[in-house]
C-alpha positions as CSV (number, residue, x, y, z in Angstrom):
1,X,-5.9,-23.6,-2.8
2,X,-6.2,-23.5,0.9
3,X,-2.8,-25.1,1.4
4,X,-1.1,-22.6,-0.9
5,X,-2.3,-19.7,1.2
6,X,-2.1,-21.3,4.6
7,X,-0.2,-19.4,7.3
8,X,3.3,-20.8,7.4
9,X,5.1,-21.9,10.6
10,X,7.5,-19.2,11.7
11,X,5.5,-16.3,10.4
12,X,6.3,-13.4,12.6
13,X,3.6,-11.7,14.6
14,X,4.1,-8.4,12.8
15,X,3.1,-10.1,9.5
16,X,-0.1,-11.4,11.2
17,X,-0.7,-7.9,12.5
18,X,-0.2,-6.5,9.0
19,X,-2.8,-9.0,7.7
20,X,-5.3,-8.0,10.4
21,X,-4.8,-4.3,9.9
22,X,-4.9,-4.5,6.1
23,X,-8.1,-6.6,6.2
24,X,-9.7,-4.0,8.5
25,X,-8.6,-1.3,6.0
26,X,-10.2,-3.2,3.1
27,X,-13.5,-3.5,5.1
28,X,-13.4,0.2,5.9
29,X,-12.7,1.0,2.2
30,X,-15.6,-1.1,1.1
31,X,-17.9,0.8,3.5
32,X,-16.6,4.1,2.1
33,X,-17.2,2.8,-1.5
34,X,-20.8,1.9,-0.5
35,X,-21.4,5.3,1.1
36,X,-19.9,7.1,-1.9
37,X,-21.3,4.8,-4.6
38,X,-23.1,7.7,-6.4
39,X,-19.8,9.5,-6.8
40,X,-18.1,6.3,-7.9
41,X,-20.7,5.8,-10.6
42,X,-20.2,9.4,-11.8
43,X,-16.5,9.0,-11.9
44,X,-16.6,5.7,-13.9
45,X,-19.5,6.4,-16.1
46,X,-22.1,3.8,-14.9
47,X,-23.1,1.0,-12.6
48,X,-21.3,-1.7,-14.5
49,X,-18.0,0.1,-14.7
50,X,-18.2,1.2,-11.1
51,X,-18.8,-2.4,-9.9
52,X,-16.0,-3.8,-12.1
53,X,-13.4,-1.1,-11.0
54,X,-14.4,-1.5,-7.3
55,X,-14.2,-5.3,-7.4
56,X,-10.8,-5.2,-9.3
57,X,-9.3,-2.7,-6.9
58,X,-10.4,-4.4,-3.7
59,X,-9.8,-7.9,-5.1
60,X,-6.4,-6.8,-6.2
61,X,-5.5,-5.4,-2.8
62,X,-6.7,-8.5,-1.1
63,X,-4.7,-10.8,-3.4
64,X,-1.6,-8.6,-2.9
65,X,-2.1,-8.9,0.8
66,X,-2.3,-12.7,0.6
67,X,0.8,-12.9,-1.6
68,X,2.6,-10.7,0.8
69,X,1.6,-12.4,4.1
70,X,1.1,-16.0,3.0
71,X,3.6,-16.4,0.1
72,X,6.3,-14.0,1.4
73,X,6.3,-12.1,-1.9
74,X,8.6,-9.1,-1.7
75,X,7.2,-7.9,-5.1
76,X,3.7,-7.9,-3.7
77,X,4.9,-6.1,-0.6
78,X,6.4,-3.3,-2.7
79,X,3.3,-3.2,-5.0
80,X,1.2,-2.6,-1.9
81,X,3.5,0.2,-0.8
82,X,3.6,1.9,-4.2
83,X,-0.1,1.4,-4.8
84,X,-1.0,2.9,-1.4
85,X,1.3,5.8,-2.0
86,X,-0.1,6.5,-5.5
87,X,-3.6,6.3,-4.1
88,X,-3.0,9.3,-1.9
89,X,-3.2,11.6,-4.8
90,X,-6.9,10.9,-5.7
91,X,-7.7,10.6,-2.0
92,X,-6.4,14.1,-1.4
93,X,-8.3,15.4,-4.4
94,X,-11.6,14.1,-3.0
95,X,-11.2,15.3,0.6
96,X,-13.6,18.1,0.2
97,X,-16.2,15.7,-1.3
98,X,-15.6,13.3,1.6
99,X,-16.0,16.0,4.2
100,X,-19.6,16.6,2.8
101,X,-20.4,13.0,3.7
102,X,-19.3,13.0,7.3
103,X,-19.4,9.2,7.9
104,X,-17.5,8.6,4.6
105,X,-14.8,11.1,5.7
106,X,-14.4,9.5,9.1
107,X,-14.3,6.0,7.6
108,X,-11.9,7.1,4.9
109,X,-9.5,8.6,7.4
110,X,-9.7,5.4,9.5
111,X,-9.1,3.3,6.3
112,X,-6.0,5.3,5.4
113,X,-4.7,5.0,8.9
114,X,-5.2,1.3,9.1
115,X,-3.6,0.8,5.7
116,X,-0.5,2.7,6.5
117,X,-0.2,1.1,10.0
118,X,-0.4,-2.3,8.2
119,X,2.3,-1.3,5.7
120,X,4.5,-0.1,8.6
121,X,4.3,-3.7,10.0
122,X,5.9,-5.0,6.8
123,X,9.1,-3.0,7.5
124,X,9.7,-3.9,11.2
125,X,12.9,-5.7,11.9
126,X,11.4,-9.2,12.2
127,X,9.3,-8.7,9.1
128,X,12.3,-7.6,7.1
129,X,14.2,-10.6,8.3
130,X,11.3,-12.9,7.3
131,X,11.1,-11.4,3.8
132,X,14.9,-11.9,3.5
133,X,14.5,-15.6,4.5
134,X,16.2,-15.3,7.8
135,X,15.3,-15.0,11.5
136,X,16.7,-12.6,13.9
137,X,19.3,-15.2,14.8
138,X,20.2,-16.3,11.3
139,X,18.9,-18.1,8.2
140,X,15.5,-19.9,8.4
């Protein structure tokens, strides 16, 4: 499995930057989930459900990140963009709750910033060329 997800030669630096920023956003998101675990349990109806949902969400984000950066999946790239955009709605709905937990609020804002900075990297010229299967000079 390591060979399947190895960094490919010719991967642009913006894709590597995307991966670093997105991993940092996942770490910040996990920390927010830990700080807000009581609220997550209330929202999902119990410990088991909260753990399953949390693992699926973070595991899914991690897998989409790998498919995007290591397998050059355009579908995974767009699923990350759509998922991140859709996630803004519940995020905004919980801002008041987050502000009651200062550290969770700060980390949550950092997490969102890292995530959208990472997604921005996917649409820089060299990244777009890489997803299209060409370099700045022509086909790969």
